[in-house]
C-alpha positions in Angstrom: 57.3 34.0 61.1 56.7 37.7 60.6 55.2 39.6 63.5 52.1 41.8 63.4 54.2 45.0 63.8 56.4 44.1 60.9 53.4 43.4 58.6 51.4 46.5 59.4 54.0 49.0 60.4 53.2 52.0 62.6 50.6 53.7 60.3 47.2 52.4 61.4 46.4 53.5 64.9 43.6 53.4 67.4 40.5 51.3 66.5 41.7 50.4 63.1 44.9 48.9 64.5 43.0 46.9 67.1 40.6 45.5 64.4 43.6 44.4 62.2 45.3 42.9 65.3 42.2 40.7 66.1 42.0 39.5 62.5 45.7 38.7 62.5 45.3 36.7 65.8 42.4 34.8 64.3 44.4 33.8 61.2 47.2 32.6 63.4 44.8 30.5 65.5 43.2 28.9 62.4 46.6 27.8 61.1 47.7 27.1 57.5 45.3 25.7 54.9 45.4 21.9 54.3 47.7 20.5 51.7 46.3 20.2 48.2 45.8 16.6 47.0 48.0 15.4 44.1 44.8 14.8 41.9 43.6 18.3 42.5 47.0 19.7 41.9 47.2 17.9 38.5 44.0 19.6 37.3 41.2 18.2 35.2 41.9 15.2 33.0 40.5 14.4 29.5 38.3 11.7 31.1 36.8 14.3 33.5 36.1 16.7 30.7 34.6 14.2 28.3 32.6 12.5 31.1 31.0 15.8 32.0 30.2 16.5 28.3 28.5 13.1 28.0 26.5 13.6 31.2 25.3 17.0 29.8 24.3 15.5 26.5 22.4 12.7 28.3 20.6 15.2 30.6 19.7 17.3 27.5 18.4 14.3 25.7 16.3 13.3 28.8 15.0 16.9 29.0 13.9 16.9 25.3 12.2 13.5 25.7 10.4 14.7 28.8 9.3 17.9 27.0 8.1 15.9 24.0 6.2 13.5 26.2 4.5 16.4 28.1 3.6 18.0 24.8 2.1 14.8 23.5 0.1 14.3 26.7 -1.1 17.9 26.6 -2.2 17.4 22.9 -4.1 14.2 23.8 -5.8 15.8 26.8 -6.6 18.9 24.7 -8.2 16.8 21.9 -10.1 14.7 24.4 -11.6 17.7 26.2 -12.2 20.0 23.3 -13.5 17.2 21.0 -16.8 17.3 22.8 -17.4 20.9 21.9 -17.1 20.3 18.2 -20.6 19.8 16.8 -21.3 16.7 14.7 -24.4 18.3 13.3 -25.6 21.9 13.5 -29.3 22.5 13.0 -30.4 26.1 12.4 -33.7 27.1 13.9 -36.1 29.9 12.9 -38.9 31.5 14.9 -42.5 30.7 14.6 -45.5 33.1 14.7 -45.3 32.9 18.5 -41.7 34.2 18.4 -41.2 35.7 14.9 -37.8 37.4 15.7 -36.2 34.4 17.4 -33.4 32.4 15.9 -31.2 29.7 17.1 -29.2 26.5 16.5 -28.9 23.1 18.1 -25.4 21.7 17.9 -25.4 17.9 18.3 -22.1 17.0 20.0 -20.3 13.6 19.8 -22.3 10.9 21.5 -21.3 9.7 24.9 -22.0 6.3 26.5 -25.8 6.3 26.4 -26.6 10.0 25.9 -26.4 12.6 23.2 -24.9 15.9 24.4 -26.3 19.0 22.7 -25.8 22.7 22.9 -28.6 25.1 22.1 -28.0 28.8 21.3 -30.9 31.1 20.9 -31.5 34.8 20.4 -34.7 36.8 20.6 -36.7 34.6 22.9 -38.6 36.1 25.8 -37.3 35.2 29.3 -38.8 32.0 30.5 -38.6 28.2 30.6 -38.2 26.3 27.3 -38.1 22.7 26.3 -36.4 20.9 23.4 -38.2 18.0 21.9 -37.2 15.3 19.4 -39.8 15.3 16.6 -41.4 12.0 15.7 -39.0 10.0 13.6 -39.9 9.2 10.0 -43.4 10.3 10.4 -44.3 8.0 13.3 -47.3 9.5 15.0 -46.0 9.2 18.5 -45.7 12.0 21.1 -42.6 14.1 20.9 -39.8 13.1 23.2 -38.4 15.7 25.6 -34.6 16.0 25.3 -33.9 18.9 27.6 -35.0 22.1 29.3 -33.3 25.4 29.5 -34.1 28.9 30.8 -33.8 32.2 29.0 -32.9 35.0 31.4 -32.8 38.0 29.1 -34.1 38.7 25.6 -30.9 40.7 24.9 -27.9 38.8 23.6 -27.4 35.1 22.8 -28.5 32.5 25.4 -26.8 29.1 25.5 -27.4 25.9 27.3 -25.9 22.4 27.2 -27.7 19.3 28.1 -27.6 15.5 27.5 -30.5 14.0 25.6 -31.4 10.5 26.6 -32.0 9.8 22.9 -29.1 9.1 20.5 -29.2 11.3 17.4 -29.9 9.5 14.1 -29.8 10.6 10.6 -32.7 12.9 9.6 -33.6 13.6 13.3 -34.8 17.1 14.1 -35.9 19.0 17.1 -38.3 21.8 18.0 -38.2 24.3 20.9 -41.3 25.1 22.9 -42.0 27.7 25.6 -43.4 26.0 28.7 -46.6 27.8 29.8 -48.1 28.0 33.3 -50.6 25.3 32.3 -47.7 23.0 31.3 -48.5 23.1 27.7 -45.8 24.1 25.2 -46.1 26.8 22.6 -43.7 26.1 19.7 -41.3 29.0 19.2 -38.4 27.6 17.1 -38.5 25.1 14.3 -35.8 23.8 11.9 -35.0 26.5 9.4 -36.2 25.8 5.9 -33.3 26.6 3.6 
């Protein structure tokens, strides 16, 4: 075995020589590395290489199936949650003499279990409390049925409100919007627009 002085020579001196000497002593204390196994010495085999390629293909296939499943689930959830915002019927509204500059629309959304979701959008109504009524069906002289109430906070811009009417929409149904007064009576402010 070669001694430290034979390996290093006389050139490094002082602290550098002491540092190299401690590293040399540690290497001698650790001893030689373990012997390499024959399998490792032979290197990779064709089975090892092909097996790894097959595992990679399988993991890629699993990844693509997982991505496709996640995309399908996202599509189904997206359709389920946004489908309720797509109106089945849109009824344009125009202002009456009580609100001549007001306009609006009632969007009847897809029916739920026992209710009829609706979204009303208005513009030009004075701030206050308003009610939406289902007009008597097919000329039946009964009182109007209240479907929902909404509040207008500002005359500027478009106001929107969503509510669930307890009455399922039927063909030829229509609604009116009234302003709720202090005495509890309603003043009609929006009617279905006459094309």
